[in-house]
N, C-alpha and C positions, 0 to 999 in steps of 0.2 A: 582586391586583396592579392598581393604578389606572392606571399609565401604559400606553398602548397599545403592544403589541409588534408592530412593523411587518414587512412582508415583506422589503423591500430598498429602501434610500434612499441618496442620495449621502453620501460621507464626505470632507469637505474637510480639508486639512492646513495651509494657509497658504502653501505654495509657489506655489499657483495665483495668488495676488494679486500676487506679484512680476512674473509675466509679464503679467498684466492691467494692472498699474500702468504697466509699460513701454509698453504700447499706448496708454494715456491720455497718458503723458508725451510720447510722440512724435506724439500726435494721429492715430494710425493705428488707427481702430476699425472701418473698413469691411471688406468682404470682401477677401481676399488680404492679403499683408503678411508680415513677418518671422516672426510666430508661426505662421502657416499653413505657411510654408516649413520652419521648424524642426520643427514638429509632424510633418510628413510624413517628414522626414529621420530624426528620432528614433524614430518608430514603425517605419519600415523597418529601422533598425539593431537595434531591440529584437527584431523578429520574426526577422530573418535571422542576427543575430550575425556579419554579414559573410561568411556562407557561400554566399549566393546573391543573385541580382539581384531587387530588389523596388522598384517605382515606386509611390508612394502619392499620392493626391489627396484632400485634405480637403474634405468636403462638408457640406451642411446636415443630412443625415440618412443613416442606413444605407439607408433606402428609396431615396433618390436615387442612392446608390452602386450599389445593385442595378439600378435602372432603366438607368443608363448601362452597366452590365455586360451587360444584356440587349441593348441597342443595339449594343455592341461585338461581341457574339456573332452579330449579324446576324439576329436574330429579326424576322420580318415577319408581316403579317396572315395568319392561317390556319395558321402554323407550329405544329407540336406541340412542346411543351416538357415534359419529364419532371421532375416536382417532388416534393420532400418533402411528405408528406401531413400529418403531425402537426407543426405549426409555427405561428408567428404569421402572420397574413395578409400582412404586409409582405414576407415571403419570396417570395410568389407573385404578388401584385398587379401588380408591374411587367411581368410577362408580358402582362397585359391592356393595359397602357399602349401597348404596341407592336402590339397586335392578335393576339398569339399565343394558343394554346389550351393550358391546363394539363391534363396527364394526371397524376393523383396516384398516387404509388408508396408502398405500405405500409411500415411500420416492421418492424424485427426486435427481439427481446426482449433481446438482449445489450447494446444501447446506446440503444434507443428511437429510433434513426435509420434512414435509408433502408435497406431490405433489399436487398442485392445480388442475391439470387435473384429478387425481385420486379422489380428494375430490368432484369435480363436478360429476364424475361418481357415487360416493357413494350416492350423493343426488338424482340422477336419480333413483337409485335402492331403496333408502330409503327416499322418499319425506317427510315422517313423522318426520324425525330426526330434532331436534330443538336445539341441543347442539353439539359443536365441541370442543375437547380438543387437543390443539397443544403444542408440546414441541420444544424448540430450542436446538438442539443437540450440546453438547460440547461447548456451548457459541456462536454458529453461528446463527444469525437471519434467520428465515424462510422468504419465499416470501410473506410478509405481505399484500401488496396491493392486490395481486390476492386472497389470502385467505379471506381477509375481504370483498372484492367484492362478492365472492361466498357466504359467510355467510349472508351478507346483502340481496343478491338476494333471498335466501331461508328462510329468516326470522329466522336465527339461532343465538344463543348466542355463542360467542367465549370465551373459557376459555384458558388463556395463561399460560402454565407451563414454567416459566422463571427461574426455579431452577438452571440451569447451565449457565444462560445468564445474570446475574446481571452485569451491567455496559456496556453490549453490546448495540449497537445502529443500528437502521434501518432508513436510511435517516435522521440521526441526532436526532431521537427520541428513547429513551431508551426502551429496552425490559421490559415487565412487565406493560406497559401502553396501550397495543393494544386491549386486551380483555375487556369484560364487567366485568369479575372477573379474577384475576390473582394471581399467587403464585410465591414466591421466596424462596430459601432455604439458611440456614446458617449452613448446615451440616459440619462436620469436614474437608472434603477435598474440599469444595467449595472455590470460589475466596476470600471471607471473611467468617469467621465463628464465631458463638457464642457458639461453642462446640456442639450445636444442635440448633433446632429452625427453624422457617420460618416466613413468613409474607403473609397475604392476602391483596391484593390491589384492589381497585375499585374506580370509579369516583362517586359513590353514597354513601353519608353519611348514608342514610337509610339502605342500604345493609350492610354497615360496622357495624352499630349498631345492626342489626339483627344477624350478625355473632358473635358479641361480646356476645349477649344474649345466643346463643347456646353454645359458647365456655366457658361460665361460668355456665354450668349445667342448662341453661334455667330457672334460678331462677326468679320468678315473684316478682314484687314490693309489698312486704307484710312483716309484722313484723316477721313472721315465714317462714319456708322453704316451699314455694308453687311452684308447677310445673304443667304446663298445656301441656308442650311439652318435648320431650326427649332432653336432653342436653349432653354436653361433657366437660371433664376436659382438655381443649386445650390451656389455656393461658400460655404465656411465663413467666418464673420467672424473677424477677427484677434483680437478679444477672446475669443471662444469658444475659439479655438485655444490661447490663453494658458492658459485653465483646463485644457484637455486636456494641455498640456505639464507643468503642475504635477502633475496626476493620474498621468501616466505614470511619474513618479519613484517612485510608491508601488504600482505594479501587482503586484509580487511579494508585497509585504506584504499587499495585499488578497486575493490568491489564497490565501496561506497561512492567513489568517483564515477564508476561506470553507471551506477544507478542514477546519480545526479544528471548525467548526460541523457539517459533515457527519459527522465522526468521533464527535462527542458524541451526535448523533442516532442514529447507527449503534449505538453502545454502549447508549444509554439506552432504545432501542426494541427491543432484540434479543430480548426475551422475548414480544413481542407478535406477532400474526398479520399482520405487515406486512413489506415489503421496501423498502429504499432504492433510489433510481434507480441502475441498474447501469452499469458501464463495463468496458472491456477492461483486463487487467492490464499490457499493454504501452503503455497510454496514461496521460496525466496530465491529468485534467479540471481545469477551473478552479473546479468546484463552485459555479457562479454561484447556482443555487437548489438547496437540498436538497429532495428530493421523496420521497414514499412511495406505495406501492400496497398496498391491503388484499388479503390473500391470497384466491385464488379459493375459493369455497365458504363464506366467512365472511359471516355475515348482518349486515353493517355497510355503510353507504353513506358515501362520502367527503363528499357534500353535507351529510349529518347531522353528520359530524365537523367540517366547515367551520362550520356553525351553532353547534355546541357550543363550539368554540374562539372564535368571534366573541363569544359570550355572556361569555367570560372575557377579552375585550378583546385577542384575538390575531388578527392578520390572516393569512389564508391565501388561496390562489387555486387554482382548478381547473387541472388539466393542460390544455395547449393542446387545444382541440377540433379534431379532424382536419378538413382542408380539404374532403374529400369529403362531410362532414356539414354543411357550411355552405350555407345557402340560396342564396347568390350563385353557388355552384359546383355546384348540383344537377344540371346537365346535363353536367358534366365526367366523364370516365371515371376509374375507380379500378382499380388493378392490385394484386393480392395473390396470394401463393402459399399462403395459409392459408384454411381454410374460413370462419373468422371473422377480421375485420380485427384485427391486432395493435394498431393505433392506437386503434380503438374500445374495445378491452378495457382498454388503459392509461388512456384517458380516463375510462372508467366506474369504475375502481378507484383512481384516483390523486389526489393533492393536493400542492401546493407549500407548504412550511413556511417560517416566518420564517427568513431567511438574511442579515439585516442584520449587517454586521461590527461595528457598534457595540452589538449585543445583548450583554448581560452573561451570564456563566455562570449567574447567579441567574435571569435572565429565561428563558434556554433551559431550565434545569431546570424552571421553572414550565410551559413549553410541554410538555415531556416528561411531567410529572406529569398535566397535563390530558388528554393523549392516552391515558395509562394509565387515567385515570378513565373516559374514554369507552368503552374496551374492557372494563373490569372492572365 
């Protein structure tokens, strides 16, 4: 097959251009504007279905949303923050922006997300910790009941990084609503995209307004430029928000296609010594990326599989390398209840497979056949 089979790319529909064109027609292409306002409103309505309060703030990235979530949670220099270990660096980097210290908490095998038992162990070692940052990996919801119970028990604020999990649900409640402050991402390879951008979510209008203040350079109400706090240029452009509004119309369609891809891999690879990324039966992942792990004891390496597939013009990607293994965090503590880190084990045996919703059945069949060739 000559055409490269890619991991995950944007899928545009045409509705996006209607909102973008309106921004051009009204000459409102700068940050803020009607598209930003409506994107926030429509995202909140999609997430809550009118059942609860959610205040959204559209921003330049999911990372900036996480940064302001860290500020809202009151993290100061030297504060311990308990963080997901196996995730993208953007989940935990904002802790450093405010001078906090990340303590990384191991995963569990049922969802590849933060292990509640390891989190409890972390609180025993660091009872002063008052903030937890949790990521839902590859669109799979974490064990939220247990996590929330532990946070409440220790009086800690939960920040939910739902960058990969937009549209996923835990017991019929959508990810991005569980923490006091939450973030979603519209980066180019996410389930929907605005080309870049993200959103801060909170049930507190006061917190949303404070984040808006910081995100617009902390400009005070005065006829001149007056500043009493440090601010940031974090607001989303009205054009970018227009793309997001058009994409949001298709989010359930995207999720369904992602699940179809996962199910075809699940069926096609069932006779091989591999397992697909797991999830709890009372959750509904968004299946953002379909992943596999090679069974323990099998003399095959995912990096060799990655190269084998690359030679067939198939793009794959390693599982997120755990944060406690990253050189930049070599001095940070890591908490596990296992003799060997679960995250390290998943990283050592795992690979992300092509999950682009434009991938044809023929292309996916080719990927499956190449994986079979590798093992046989």
